[in-house]
C-alpha positions in Angstrom: -3.8 -8.5 17.8 -2.5 -6.2 15.1 -4.6 -3.5 13.3 -3.5 -1.7 10.1 -5.2 1.0 8.7 -4.7 3.1 5.3 -4.9 6.9 5.2 -4.5 9.2 2.2 -6.4 11.8 -0.8 -9.5 9.9 -2.1 -8.7 11.7 -5.3 -5.7 11.9 -7.2 -5.1 13.8 -10.7 -3.8 11.6 -13.7 -0.6 11.8 -13.7 0.1 12.8 -10.4 1.6 10.7 -8.1 -0.2 8.6 -5.5 0.7 8.6 -1.9 -1.2 5.8 1.1 -0.3 5.5 4.6 -0.2 2.7 6.4 -0.7 2.9 10.0 -0.2 0.0 12.1 -1.0 -1.2 15.8 -0.8 -3.7 18.1 2.6 -4.5 16.9 5.6 -3.0 15.5 6.8 -3.3 11.8 10.3 -4.0 12.6 9.6 -7.4 13.8 10.4 -10.7 12.7 9.6 -12.0 10.3 6.9 -10.3 8.8 6.2 -8.2 5.6 4.1 -6.0 5.2 1.9 -5.4 1.5 0.2 -3.4 -0.2 -2.8 -4.9 -2.9 -5.4 -3.1 -4.6 -8.6 -4.4 -6.4 -10.1 -2.1 -8.9 -13.9 -2.3 -10.0 -15.2 -5.6 -11.2 -11.2 -7.4 -10.9 -9.5 -9.2 -8.9 -7.2 -8.7 -6.2 -3.4 -7.3 -7.2 -1.0 -7.4 -4.8 1.8 -4.5 -5.2 4.9 -5.2 -3.4 6.0 -5.4 0.5 8.1 -4.1 2.9 9.9 -6.8 4.8 10.7 -6.4 8.5 13.7 -5.2 7.1 13.3 -2.9 5.4 13.9 -4.6 2.1 11.4 -4.3 -0.8 10.2 -6.3 -3.3 7.9 -5.1 -5.4 5.7 -6.4 -8.5 6.8 -6.4 -11.6 3.9 -4.9 -13.8 4.0 -2.1 -11.4 7.7 -1.8 -10.2 8.7 0.9 -12.5 6.3 3.1 -10.7 5.7 2.4 -7.3 8.3 2.8 -4.3 7.3 1.2 -0.4 9.3 3.4 2.2 8.5 3.3 6.4 8.9 5.3 8.9 9.7 2.7 12.0 9.1 5.7 15.0 5.5 6.0 13.3 5.3 2.4 12.3 3.8 3.6 9.5 5.1 2.6 5.7 3.8 4.3 2.6 3.1 3.6 -1.0 3.9 5.5 -3.6 2.3 5.2 -6.9 3.7 7.3 -9.4 2.8 8.7 -13.2 -1.0 7.2 -12.4 -4.1 6.4 -15.0 -7.5 6.0 -14.3 -6.8 2.2 -14.3 -5.2 3.0 -10.7 -8.4 3.5 -9.6 -9.3 0.9 -7.0 -9.7 0.0 -3.4 -6.2 -0.4 -1.9 -5.1 -2.2 1.3 -2.5 -2.7 3.5 -1.8 -6.3 5.2 0.6 -7.7 7.0 1.7 -11.0 5.5 -1.5 -11.8 3.2 -3.6 -12.3 6.7 -3.7 -9.4 8.8 -5.8 -6.7 6.4 -6.7 -3.0 7.0 -10.1 -2.4 6.0 -9.0 -0.7 2.6 -9.3 2.8 0.6 -10.9 3.4 -2.2 -8.5 5.8 -4.6 -10.0 7.2 -7.5 -7.6 8.9 -10.6 -9.9 11.2 -11.9 -9.2 15.2 -13.9 
């Protein structure tokens, strides 16, 4: 059974880059035909999909976040990483990683504040 675990700093200053890593166990991130996503939930709001990196390495981002987002992977560590640049307090949220939006990590709180 696949398991996902998010990790990263809980506090980021405005204008800096938020960087989170998702470590995957019980399955390879290169296995056909899985898609590995980042999703967030801001206080009082619904889930917002950020983007994915596919089994092939192809990436696709939400149009609303595309200009600030980068998702990459390290296949040797079976990890994929989210970078969100130029953050503001509106980027404060619980961030989740997921496989095919069916298997999810537990989420990690990120607060943007000076």
